[in-house]
N, C-alpha and C positions, 0 to 999 in steps of 0.2 A: 511440541515449542509450545513456547510456555504463556500460562494465561493470559492476556491483553483488557486490564482489571480496565481502562477505563473505555472501552466498547469501541466501536468502528466507523469509518470517516462521516460513513449514511450516517450511523443514528444521530450523531454529531451534524449531520445537516439538516435530520428531519428539528431536531429542536430547535435550534435554531430558529430554521422557518411555525415552525410553530406558536416560540413566540417570537418575534420580526424584530430578533438582534444580529446581528453582523460577526462574522466571524471575526478578530483583530486582527492588523496584516500582519503583524512579527509570529502573529503564532502561525498564514496558513503558509510564512513560506519558508515558517522553521516544516512543513511537513512535503513541503516540493519541494524541498533541497534532501527534507530522509529522504524523500521516492523518488525521487532520482538517481539519488545516486543505491541506494537497495536498487533500478534497475537496471542500471551503470556493471553491479555487481555481477548481478543475475547472471545479464548478455555476454561481460570474461569471463565468466563461467560458458559460454553458449548455452544457458537455457532463457527459453523466452517461455516470459507469463501467458499470454495468451488468454486469461482474462482477468483485469484489470480492473477495478472500478471502485467507488468507494466504497461496496462493504465486505471488500478484499480490503483494504486497510487496515490495520490494527493501532488504538494508540494506548502507549502505558497508563503508567501513573505517572514518570520518572519524564514524559514527555516526550518518551522513544514513539518514533510510527516503523510499523517490518506490514510489512509485505503478507499471505497467503493464502490460504485456498488453491493450491501449481497443481491440483490434481491433471488441472490441461496441462498443464507444463511441456514447453517440448525439448529435448534436448538438440544441437544443430550435430552433427559427426558428414563427413563431407562430400558438404554443401545442402543437404536433407535435415527435416525434421523428423526427430524419432517422440513419439511419446513414451 
């Protein structure tokens, strides 16, 4: 996976809390739409993340968000989940 030069979503949340600022609504929608599309792509491939949290959502300087840390992910086959 390529380097996420803008850090993770957890770090962004902590920075906003530290400075008592808020995310712009447009930024929240952009992130939510990208994360939902990414999760759908994984599910369409029968892959289930199993550890989705803000620390595992990474942002690149171009504004794209990507899910990382798929170590605990599972693959669905024959109705069962496999590591």
